[in-house]
Each structure stands twice: as C-alpha cells, then as structure tokens.
Backbone as CSV, one residue per row, in Angstrom:
resi,resn,N_x,N_y,N_z,CA_x,CA_y,CA_z,C_x,C_y,C_z
1,UNK,0.768,-1.203,-0.004,-0.182,0.083,-0.002,0.982,1.113,-0.034
2,UNK,0.576,2.534,-0.941,1.400,3.397,-0.821,1.237,4.400,0.498
3,UNK,2.199,5.293,0.619,1.962,5.984,1.791,0.588,6.893,1.946
4,UNK,0.276,7.178,3.121,-0.599,8.242,3.086,0.040,9.712,3.066
5,UNK,-0.789,10.532,2.096,0.026,11.607,2.065,-0.948,12.934,1.808
6,UNK,-0.797,13.886,2.213,-1.940,15.139,1.915,-1.351,16.273,1.717
7,UNK,0.181,16.069,1.606,1.403,17.324,1.405,2.069,16.824,0.030
8,UNK,3.156,17.482,-0.156,4.158,17.567,-1.122,4.689,16.137,-1.006
9,UNK,5.039,15.639,-0.177,5.877,14.553,0.010,5.145,13.386,0.614
10,UNK,5.566,12.189,0.540,5.146,10.929,1.232,4.991,11.373,2.859
11,UNK,4.106,10.617,3.627,4.031,10.874,5.003,4.352,12.145,5.505
12,UNK,3.697,12.852,4.672,3.675,14.186,5.307,2.033,14.924,5.318
13,UNK,1.637,15.881,6.000,0.417,16.214,6.001,0.428,17.440,6.484
14,UNK,-0.795,18.644,5.751,-0.746,19.938,6.110,-2.217,20.269,6.587
15,UNK,-2.576,20.701,7.566,-4.096,21.097,8.100,-3.880,22.102,8.825
16,UNK,-4.824,23.442,8.447,-5.119,24.399,9.234,-3.671,25.100,9.835
17,UNK,-2.920,24.970,8.879,-1.535,26.185,9.104,-0.380,25.164,9.607
18,UNK,-0.853,23.799,10.096,0.365,22.970,10.675,0.729,21.956,9.678
19,UNK,2.079,21.467,9.792,2.328,20.383,8.905,3.096,19.212,9.731
20,UNK,3.164,18.206,9.212,3.639,17.054,10.099,4.202,15.948,8.854
21,UNK,5.507,15.712,9.273,6.194,15.018,8.493,6.513,13.533,9.313
22,UNK,5.897,12.334,9.026,6.148,11.032,9.819,7.104,10.185,8.955
23,UNK,8.034,10.584,8.480,8.933,9.555,7.701,10.044,9.240,8.349
24,UNK,10.119,9.623,9.307,11.599,9.417,10.252,11.791,8.018,11.158
25,UNK,12.255,6.855,10.730,12.254,6.050,11.365,13.387,5.564,12.076
26,UNK,13.594,4.609,13.269,14.996,4.526,13.780,14.570,3.190,14.249
27,UNK,15.721,2.343,14.152,15.824,0.658,14.590,16.160,0.747,16.068
28,UNK,15.614,-0.395,16.800,15.604,-0.233,18.215,17.249,-0.191,18.622
29,UNK,18.309,-0.921,17.836,19.812,-0.494,18.233,20.172,0.843,18.099
30,UNK,19.210,1.820,17.162,19.848,3.038,16.870,19.723,4.179,18.259
31,UNK,20.346,4.069,19.295,19.877,4.792,20.488,20.182,6.281,20.205
32,UNK,21.340,6.512,19.410,21.625,7.953,19.398,20.523,8.598,18.803
33,UNK,20.076,7.976,17.421,18.887,8.756,16.594,17.821,8.613,17.109
34,UNK,17.508,7.814,18.028,16.328,7.613,18.892,16.062,9.124,20.059
35,UNK,17.402,9.410,20.502,17.286,10.072,21.166,17.218,11.389,20.690
36,UNK,17.925,11.911,19.586,17.495,12.981,18.712,16.108,13.289,18.526
37,UNK,15.732,12.234,18.055,14.314,12.051,17.453,13.139,12.614,18.701
38,UNK,13.632,11.851,19.862,12.741,12.236,20.949,13.046,13.721,21.325
39,UNK,14.225,13.994,21.491,14.645,15.609,21.678,13.605,16.676,20.647
40,UNK,13.779,16.122,19.486,13.103,17.179,18.650,11.712,17.213,18.689
41,UNK,10.849,15.932,19.040,9.465,15.987,19.469,9.307,16.533,20.787
42,UNK,10.134,16.578,21.416,9.748,16.948,22.869,9.974,18.596,23.091
43,UNK,10.360,19.235,21.840,10.576,20.788,21.999,9.303,21.074,22.156
44,UNK,9.574,22.494,22.899,8.412,23.333,23.049,7.907,24.085,21.788
45,UNK,6.522,23.968,21.512,6.195,25.071,20.187,6.578,26.295,19.979
46,UNK,6.766,26.810,21.292,7.193,28.387,21.403,8.478,28.355,22.141
47,UNK,9.346,29.459,21.495,10.503,29.630,22.352,10.453,30.894,23.302
48,UNK,10.513,30.319,24.624,10.148,31.380,25.725,10.956,32.641,25.625
49,UNK,12.326,32.528,25.225,12.944,33.707,25.241,12.805,34.630,24.124
50,UNK,11.764,34.182,23.174,11.457,35.242,22.115,10.111,35.756,22.539
51,UNK,9.747,35.576,23.727,8.323,36.245,24.039,8.365,37.163,25.180
52,UNK,7.564,38.233,24.517,7.487,39.537,25.502,6.509,40.193,25.673
53,UNK,6.101,40.861,26.535,4.691,41.549,26.664,4.894,43.178,26.449
54,UNK,4.206,43.825,25.753,4.503,45.286,25.583,3.928,46.080,26.377
55,UNK,4.025,47.397,26.556,3.100,48.372,27.408,1.850,48.498,27.285
56,UNK,1.121,47.835,26.289,-0.435,47.861,26.236,-0.751,46.046,26.637
57,UNK,0.095,45.294,27.078,-0.332,43.972,27.510,-0.366,42.976,26.428
58,UNK,0.070,43.516,25.303,0.022,42.609,24.244,1.359,41.724,24.107
59,UNK,0.932,40.432,23.691,2.266,39.368,23.561,2.817,39.543,22.548
60,UNK,4.169,39.758,22.352,5.062,39.994,21.196,5.907,38.470,21.331
61,UNK,6.078,38.239,19.937,6.803,36.769,19.610,7.755,37.537,18.553
62,UNK,9.269,37.644,18.959,10.305,37.789,17.967,10.419,36.721,17.020
63,UNK,10.228,36.893,15.571,10.593,36.042,14.699,12.148,35.587,14.545
64,UNK,12.539,34.593,13.870,13.951,34.350,13.638,14.154,34.929,12.530
65,UNK,13.292,34.889,11.535,13.716,35.216,9.991,12.285,35.767,9.726
66,UNK,12.567,37.009,8.736,11.362,37.492,8.001,10.452,36.671,7.467
67,UNK,9.260,37.118,7.414,8.353,35.962,6.755,8.595,36.122,5.074
68,UNK,7.740,35.229,4.452,7.858,35.231,3.099,7.479,36.351,2.456
69,UNK,6.583,37.124,3.105,5.827,37.973,2.274,6.711,39.553,2.497
70,UNK,7.957,39.302,3.212,8.829,40.347,3.776,8.740,41.086,4.816
71,UNK,7.659,40.711,5.581,7.399,41.163,7.172,8.426,40.836,7.890
72,UNK,8.976,41.859,8.460,10.258,41.948,9.292,10.271,41.038,10.508
73,UNK,11.365,40.889,11.099,11.257,39.896,12.207,10.792,40.619,13.622
74,UNK,10.964,42.055,13.799,10.079,42.481,15.047,9.261,43.521,14.554
C-alpha cells in the first residue's frame, strides 16, 4: 500500500496552518538517533526567550527570520 499523504511528499500532512512529517524511522539499536528524535518532538512549540509583553499588555513574539511576504522579524 502506498504511504498516506496530503502534502507534497510521502508521509506528510498539512492542515490548518500546521504540517507534520512522519517519515523518520529508527531501529531498536539506533539509540543516538532515537534520542535525537525524542528531543526534537519534545521541543516546546514556542521559544520562551522570544516572548515578551509590550506596554499595552500585548504578547510579542520575535521571529527568527522575516516572513516570506517580507514582513520583518520585529
């Protein structure tokens, strides 16, 4: 059976602005690869050091890179 896909590549899906890639595999004996994978999926979705609150009580998130449409990082 071919892999399920709703994105551009096998084992990927895109929904409501989110994407997921489920094509990473590791064998039982590949402990370092398993650790890297676990660390990656356990990362928080938002980096706390990029969050701040302005004088109006609004939450500000500083981007790492400009958006594709040219919107600046801050």
